[in-house]
N, C-alpha and C positions, 0 to 999 in steps of 0.2 A: 503494501499499499504504500502512495506517496502522498507525505502531508503538507501542508502550504497553511503559510501562516499570512493572510492578507490583511492591512492595514489600511486603514481609510483617510483620505483629509481630514482638516478640522482646525488648523490653526493652531493659536493657544491652546484648545481642547486637547491636542495632541497630549498634555500629558497623562490624559485618561488611560492614554496606552501602558504607559509607565505600570502603571498597577495591573492591568491587563498581563501585562509580559509577565509581570514579577509572579501571577498567581501560575501561569501555563508555565514556567521554570521549574517553581516549587510540585508543581502538577506531573514534573517528568514530562512534557510535551515537548520535543524536538523537530521540527518543523525541516522540510526536504528541503523547503524551497521557502523565499520571502518575496510577498508580492504586495509594493506601497506607492499611494498617491501622495503627492503632496507632501506636509506633514508626515505621515506614513512611511515615505521613503525614508525622510532624514533618519526616522527613528529606525525603520529596517538597514538601513548603510550603516546605522553604530552597533544595532545586533545583530548582522549577520557574521561578524570576527568574535562578538563576545556572548554568546549565548549560553551564559550560566549565570550562578547569581552572582559572583562580580561584576557581569557585564548590564546586570539589570541595576545594581547598585550605581554603577558609572555613571547611567541614563538618567535615573533619579539624580543624582547630584547635579547634571546637566539644565536639566529641568527645575531642580531648585533655586539655580542660582541665575534663570532667565530674569532679563527684564524686557520691559516692551522697548527700551532704547539700543536694547540688543539685535533686534530684530529691526525693528521699526524706528531708527534712528532717522526720526523727521527733518526736512531743512527747508525753511519757508521760503528759500529761491527757489528751489526745485519744485515744490510741490506747487506755487503759482506756475512755473512752465510749464507742470503736467498740465494744468487747468487749461493754460490758453491755448493749446496745443503745439507747444515749442519740446515736448519732453513727452517719451509716449509710461512716463511711468510718476507717480506721488513720491515714490520712496527708494532711496539708492540702495543694491543689496548687497552692500560692501558688508554690513555687521551677517544677516544671511550666509553669504559664501566664507567669512571668517570661520564662522559656529563650524558650517560641514567640513572645511579643510582642519580643522582643529580636531575633531573624536573622530574621522574617519581613520581606518587601518589597512586600506589597498585603494590602489589605483584606480583600475582598471576593474569593472562590476564582473567581468567573468575571474578574476582573481579572488571572489568572497567566500570564504569558508563554507559558507552557504551560501547556493544561488538567489541572488538577488536579482529582481526584475522589478522596475518604475518605470510609472507611466506617466507620462506625458500627453498633452493635446497640441496636435497643428495649428497652430491660427491659422495657416492660410485652407484648408479642408475640414476645420473642425472635427478628425477624426483621433479619435487616442489614439498612441501610438506606445509601446511599449520596448524600453532599453534595456535589454539583455549585457550586451558586450559594451563595449567603450569605457571611454575616460567618465569613471564612476561622479564624480561633483559635478561636473555641464548635466550629465544626465540626470542626477536629483535637484539641481538649481532651476532647471525645466521645468521638472515635474511638479515642484515648489514655487513657481511662478505668477504668484494671484494675479489676475487681468489687471491692467492700471495698477497695482499699485505695486508690485516690480516691473521692468521690464521685461521683454521679451526673452529668451535666453535660443540662440542660435546654435545649434547642432548640424554639423555638414550643409552650412546654408539655411538651414530650414528654423526659422522662429517658432519656439513652442510655449508655450505658456502653462498654468498650472493643471493637471490631467484629473481634479475634481469639479474642470467645467461638465467633461463628457463623461468621468469614469471614477468617481470619487472613491467607489470602497468595490476594487478591482478584481471581481469574483470572479468575472468572465474570462481573464487573463489567467488566472490560478487552472480553471477548467480545461480550459487551450492546451494548461503548460503540461495537463497530465494528469493535477491532481486527482485523486481519489476522498480523500479527508482535507475537510476547508476550516480551520478556526479566523475567523470574521472578527476584528477588531475595530468595533463603530467607536470615532471618538463622540459623535453626538451631536447636538447642538446648542444652542445658548435657549431652550424652550421653554423658561421661567422669568423671564426679564420682567418688571416691573416696568421698565421705562424703555424707548427706543435709544440707542445710540448716538449721543450728539457731537462725537468727531467726524468728518471725513472719511476717516479711517477705521472707527468702526462701525459707521454705516456700512462702508465697501464690503467688509472684512462680514457683516453679517448677513447683507444680503445674498454675497455667494455662500453661506454654509445653510444658511436656510434651501435657497435654491437647489444646492447640491447634493442634499441628504435624503431626499425625497427617491432617486434611483432603486438604492437600495431592498426596499421593500419589493421593487420588480425582480429585481435580479436572482431575491432570495425564491419569488415563485419559478422563477423560469430555471433554476440548477438545482433546487435541491432532492430533485428526482434523478439528478445526475451523478451525484457524490453524495459522501455522509458530510453533512454540514453542521458547524458548532456553530452559533452566534452571539459572543458574549455579550449581554445586554446594555446599552449605552445608560448613561446616566440620565435620570428623571425624575423632578424636575432637575436641570439646571438652570443656575443662575449668575454666570457668569459672564462676563461682557466678551466682545469677538477681542480686544487686543490687551485683556488684562491677564498680565502673565503674575501675578501677585498671589493670586490663589491656587499654583502648581503644588504644593505639598497637600491640600486639602482634595482637589483632583484625583491625585495618585493612591492614598491614602483610603477613599471610598472607591474610586474603580477596584483596587485589590481588594476588599468585603466582600463586593460586589460579584466580583469574576469567583473567586473562592466559592460562594455558596453557590453561585450557578454552575462551575463545574463539578461539585459533589452532589447536586441537583438540577442535574439538566432538564433543562424542555423543550418544547417540540420550537424549530427556530421563525416558521412561520406563524404562529400563532402570538410569541411571546413579542416579536415584531409588530404586529399588526395593533396589540394590543397599546404598544409603545405609540404608534403614529397617531391613531386616533384619541391620544391622552388627551385634557384640557391645554394642558402645559405646552401641547407639541402640535396646537393649532394654528 
């Protein structure tokens, strides 16, 4: 049996993955491949060479130390240039690139100890593209290039943006790669906010996460008969703003406890997710 771990996009909610990953490692669940989109690609890049307790602890530390300014170092002039059409992004990608480069253990995807596949969106065709070979940092940057927030990333001359725009939880790619058993780790969405974000960045991030999380239920319905699928429960209600990195510890701990309980008492994937998507907080 070929086992895959699929990591969704979710921006700052990628901290949720850390708690889920800790629960999987403690349950001795080791994948034959990792498939990730956006922040899932970033977390997957880290774990592909460190699938053990120390690896999870290291990723925990990365998220605990992360701040908004690390990933989204706003610059007034750059933001204004983006708004008036002189630049194709609001936020420079330098901080994100430094983070990815600092914590990566291999330079090319095909060198990953656990095969890593990352998904991005071809900006010209609107199709999702899976990267399984080539420079790892460029592929992960492309997968995490939130549209309008970060600039598109060119790979072999083709501009790519965040894979979540088309395929936020790339179950389909895991199935295409031959996975018989799939562990799905959805970061979820901020479904329980009392007020809408007030910043341009916050509104952009919230809009993207609300839009892209709706495909998950459809993919579960399509692929659940083609493989054994385990969908760890996304946190709900979730009241963390889309650019708030200050609650990473809370997210990691809460996701860990929820995932441990689910692994010990699993439920039907489609019914659990359908219930979450019709929950008042998810409307």
